[in-house]
Every structure is written in C-alpha cells, then in structure tokens.
N, C-alpha and C positions, 0 to 999 in steps of 0.2 A: 503493501498499500504507500503511496506518495500522496505526503502535503506538501502545495506547493502554496508560500507567500508569498508576496511581492508588492512593494508599492506602487503608485500611479498617482500614484496621489492626483484710558481708565479717567477712568474718570482722571482729570490730573488729581496730583499727589501735593500734601504740601510741603516747602521748601524753605528753607532758613535762611533769607541771605541777612547779607550784612548794608548798612550803609552805602558804601564805594558801591555796592553792584545795583542797589535800587536805585540812587542818584547817575547809573550809567544806563539801565533801563529806560528811566525817564528821558533822558537826555535826547537817548535814541530815537525814541518813540516820537519830542519833539522836534525833534531833526528831521524827523520820516516822514510828519505833518505837513512841514512850513515844505518839504521839499515838493509835497501834494499841491498846493495851492499854488508853491513858487509856476509849477510848470504844469499848472491849467488855469492860472493867471494870462501866464505867454500864452499859448498854443490858443482859446478863444481869443485874444488880445491878436492876433495872427490873425486869425480867422479872418475876425471881421474888418479887422483893419485892411487886411485885401480888400471885404466886402464892398465895404464903402472908401476905399482908397484912402484915408487917415491909420493908419496908425497910431499919432498920438491920443486924437477921441477914442478908438476904440481901446486903447491900455487903461485911460481916462477913468471912463463910464465901466468898466471888468473891475477896477480898487473900489468903483463907488459901491456898486453894488456889494463886493467881495462881504465887507461883516455881514450882512441880512443872508449869503450864502450861507458860507460859515456857522453859521445861527441857528441855521435851518437846518444841515445836514449836517451836525451833531446832537441839534432834538430828536433826528428823525432816530440815527444810529446809536442814540445812548438812550433813549426814553421808550419809541415810538414801538421798534424793532421788540427788540429784548420781551418788551412790556406787551404788545399785538401779532406782532407775526413773526417770530419765535414760537407763540405760545400756539397757536395756527387761531387766534381769531384773525383772518381777511379783513372779515366786514369793516369791522371796528378799521382795522389802521389802516385802510383804505380811504374809509372816509373823512379817519380826523385828516390823511395824507393832502389831501384832496381839500379839506376847509384851511391850512396852512400854508397851502402853495398858493393858495387863491389868496388868502390875507397876503399875505407879501406881495404875490405879483398887482393886487392893487396897490400895496406900499410902492410899489415899486411904478405903477403907470400912475399915480394919483399925489404924489409926494413928489416923489427922487425926478423925476421925467421930469417934471414941468418946470418947479423951484430949482433945480440943484443941476442935474447935470445939459439939458436943455440951456437953459442963460446962461452957463460958466462955460461950458464945453464946444457946444457948438451953436451958437445965437441965432446964425444965419442957415448952417445947415440942414439942421434935427427941423424940420419944418410940418412934420404927422403929426395928426388929429392925438391926441393922445387917449382919445374917450372911446376911441372906438372902439369897438368887442374884438377885431382884428389884431390892434394894439394888445391887448388884455390875454390872448388866447396864443400870443407870439413869449409874451414876458413871462408865466407861467408853464412855459414849454423849454424857456432859456432857461428859468427859473429848476428847474426839473430833470435837467442834464446831468447836473451837477449832482444832483439827487440821486438820480438814477445809476451813478460813475461810484456814489461808495457805497451805495445800494451791496450792489455785486460785490465791490469786494468788501465788504463786511460779511458778504452772504458766503463768501470763499471762506475767509477766513475762519468763521461761525464752524462750517463746514470741515477743514482741514487740522483746526483744531478737534473736533468731535473725531475726529479717524484717526487722530493719532493718541487722543486719551481712546481710543475701543481697544486699536496696537497694544499700551500699552498696562490694558487691564488682561490682553487675550492673551499678553508674554508673561503677568503674572501669574496667570492661570496655569501654563503652562510649568513657569519655574516650578510654581504646587505639586503641581501636579507631577513632573519628575522625579523632584527633593521625597515626594511620599514613594512611587518607586524604588525606588533608589534605597530608604526608609525600610521596602519590606525583600528589601536582600541579603540586604546587615544582618536582620536576627535572623534569619529564615538559614546564611553562610554559619552563626557562631551556634546557634543551636546543633547543626549537623557533630562541628567538628567539639563541641566541649561534650558529644557523646561518645567522638573516637576518644577522647581524653577520659569521659570514664571508664568506656570498656578494660582501658589498658591500666587506671588504677585498679578496675577491680582483679587484674590478673595482679598483679604489679609487676608491670614491663618497664623493665629498666632505661623505653623509649618515652616515657610519657614525660623526664624532664627537658629530650627534645623537641614534644608536643608540644611544652609549653612555651621554648624558646621560639620557635616556626607562632606560634598563632599570635604571641605579642608582635614579630615583625609584622605580618598581614592587621593589627587591628592596627598596630604603629600609620602602615599604608591604608589601612578604612577609613583613619579621623583625621587626611591629613588630606596627602596625594587625590583621596576620593569627593572628596572635599568643592573639586575644582571643576570648571566647568571641562575642558580635557586637559589628560595627564601623556607623557613622552607614548611610546610604543613598546618602547626595550622597558617604562616602568611597568607596563602592563605585563607586557611578557615573563620578568621577572619578578610581579606579583602572582602570574601563574604557579610558572616551574617551583616557587617559595612551597605551595599549595598543595603541590602535585608530591614533594620531596616530601609533605606533613604525612597524605592522605599513604603512600608509599610507606612510611612507618608504620601508620596504622594495619595496610598488608599487607606489606612483606613480599615476598617473593609470589605472593597467590591475583597477584594483579602483572601483566605486560602491562606498562605504558612505552611509549614509543611518540617523541614530543620530535618536532622538526618545522621550524624556520629557515624560509627562503627568501633571498634580499634585500633592497639596503631597508636600516629603521632606522637612518641618520633623520632626523626633525620634520618624523612621522607623527601625530599625534591625533587619539580616539576617545571615547568618551570611560570615565571612568569605571570600571567595573564593567564594563557593553560587556565582555569575550569567556568573563571566569563563567559566569550559569551553565555556559553549555560545558565546559567542563567539569565542573560539579553536579550536573546533571547526569554526566558519563556512569564517574563513581555513585554516586545514589540511586542509579535504579539499575543501575546495567551493572556493576559486580559488585553489590552490597552485601550478598547472600555470600553464605560459607563455601562456595564452588572454587574451585580450581581451574591450570591456565585458564582467564577473563583474560580478557585484553581490552588497550584502549587508545586510540591511536588518534589524535592531533596533529594537522598541517595548520603548515601559517606560511601564505605567500603575498607577497608586499611588490605592489608596484609602483609607481611612479603615479599613479592617480587613485587605483584600491588597496583597501586589504579583503582577504579575501582564507577565513577560516572556515574549516573542515572537521569536524569531530563524529570519532564514530569509535562504537564502542558493544560487545558481544552483548545479548542476550540470554542469562545465567540460568535459567528455571523459569519458573513461570511466576516466582514472584517477579523475576527482574523484566519479564516482560510484559504484566499485567503491567508494572508502574511507568512504565516507557509510555508505552498506552493513554497513563494518565495525564504524562508532560506530553504526549503529544496535545491533549484537545485541553489541560488543562490551565491552573493560574498561570503557572511558572510561564506558556511559553505564549497566555495572555500576556504578561505583564511586557517581555520581551519585545515584543511587538508590540510592544506602546511604547516601550523606551524606542524603538528606534525612528517607530512614529515621529514621535516630538523631537528625535535627537537629530535625525538624518532625510526626515522627508520623502521624499521621492531616492534618496539616492542608498540604497541596500536594496538587497532582497535576499529572501529567507527560504531558503528550501528546506524539507522534515521530511528522509524517507526513514518507512520505518517499517525493517524485513521482517519475518519469521524470527530469524538466531541472530541480526544486526538491527542496531540503528546508527541515525545517521544527520545531521545538521552541518548544512551550509549557509555562513552567511559570505554576502559579497558588501561591502561597505564604499565610497566613490570619498577619499577626505575630499 
C-alpha cells in the first residue's frame, strides 16, 4: 500500500515609541501632507493657467481657495469617512458630503469670487456671472476633485493597513500553531527516552549513565537550538546521530542501523527537529519488540536546491506492523504534515510506503 502526500498548495499591535521616534513620524507626516498640497496647487495652477492663458491669476485663485479645500478634505478624511463611510453608513455619508461641498461651493461663488478673487486678481478679465447655476455646479466639481483624490488615497491606505494587520494576525496564528506542534514533539520524545532509561535502570545496566549523558546533550539542543526558526543542517544531523547512538545503547546488536549522508551540507539550514520524527518513528514502531535482526536505513541526500530524506525500517512482528499503520494514518503523520505545511508550504513532498514487511518515508524539501 502506498500513501502519497504532497502539497501544491493583526490587528495593529501596540508599540512603545520614544519621543524622538514620535517626533520623526509626526514630521514625516507633515512633510508628506505639505508635499501633496504643493503638488496639487502646482498641477491645477498650471492646468487652469494654460486654459485661461494667465498663470499668475490661476495660481492666486488656487492659493485663495486652498484653505477652504484643506478644511473640507480633512473634515471628510478624519470625520465623515471614519464615522459614516467606513461604518457602511453610505447614504448618510454622501448626504453630508453633498451638503458640505454645496456649502463650500456657495461660499466660493457668493463670497470669494465677487469680493476677493475678481476685484483683486482679475478685475477686467473675470466677467462671468457668479449667480448662474452653471458656475455653482462648476465650483462644486472643482472642490470635489481634491476630495475624491484624497478619499481614494485614504481608502487605499486603510485597505493596506487592514491587509497588513490581517497578515500579521495570520502570521501570529501560524507561529502559535507551529510552537504548539513543536511542543508536542518534545514531550513525546522525552517520554520515549525516559522509558528507555527506566528499562535500563530496572536491569541495572551499566549503560544507564551513558544514556543520561546523551539525553542531556539532546535536551540541550531541544532547549536552545530548537527554539530557532532554522538551524544548520549539520546540527540537525548531529542531533539525529546522537539520538541513534542513544537508541543503540538500548537495543545493542538487536538492531542494524545504517546512516548515510551525501552531498555538501555547508550553509544549508532546515527547521529544527523536522527530520527526527521519521527516525524516532522507525525505532518506536519498527524495532521496539524483542525481535532480533531488525534493521533501519536512513539516507540523506543534499543538493544545492533540496534535501531528500529516506527512512526505511523492517516490520518486526505484528505489534510493529500495527504500530506503523497507526503512524501512517494517525496523529504523528498529521503533526508532521502540518508542520511541513506551515514551514515549507509548497516546497516539500512527502511519500509514505507501507508494505507487508517494511515501512518507508521519503521527504523532499526545497531550501
């Protein structure tokens, strides 16, 4: 029987800022806003100036109207949009915005134009009747240019912030889940090793002190290196070799263990304790009975782009065969697969072969 498994698959957290950092952020925001309004005045001044062939008057008109537009823009961005638009109260938002822009348009038409702009900047050239409906609509459209531009910028910024928060929340959840899955490995391994040590102490074996020493070395790896996101592949393989040595103390000559590693491992990194469960499974489920002539084969091949691990073991008796089938469909394999999904996403392939007299697991991981 062959089981083949392959993949193809925050909310904003608080931070403690020092006073210089706050001042820097405030200054940057102020500079950004000043830059926007400068670009806005220059662009529409040039645009309108080329239309009336009078750049001076065009820029003066933009500067006179600018305070009213700034007030409208920031009132919309920091009051109307958060209170109504982002709360999905669309009708209220558009009604209030229409009333507000209408008021600004009326102010420009009946106050600014007749009493300031026309008398000072264009007393002879500006002869258009200010009381026409056309002029009123034109003023509202003119005001809404900048309102629309800034609203789109604010919405894009809000969308991006929510996307970043969602990604951070997802990442936090994945890290928490990964720590939980890794935590399941540590007690499981300790339980098996302490069982071995208990058996040796019952037999008053001279190998018990050696087991304690090797277990201390393994625990040092688990407590320090295993907390990192990635570890050198060399350390992971040394960890497996120490684990095998510990198990051989327990089993002696009853188990033939062959470990072969080919390829250059310099500079290569893997997730900590990713390979051990395959080896541990071979010992626990394949050769844990008192049957002699049991065997385990572990092959590690490393290339520039990938790591290939092949772990095979015999099935020594009905108990071992049954245990392997449990591993192939139970919590152990699900735990491994979930860790692989979290750590390597679509960069791994896992194949399980469960035969009548042997069990094999083959893992390919892309660096």
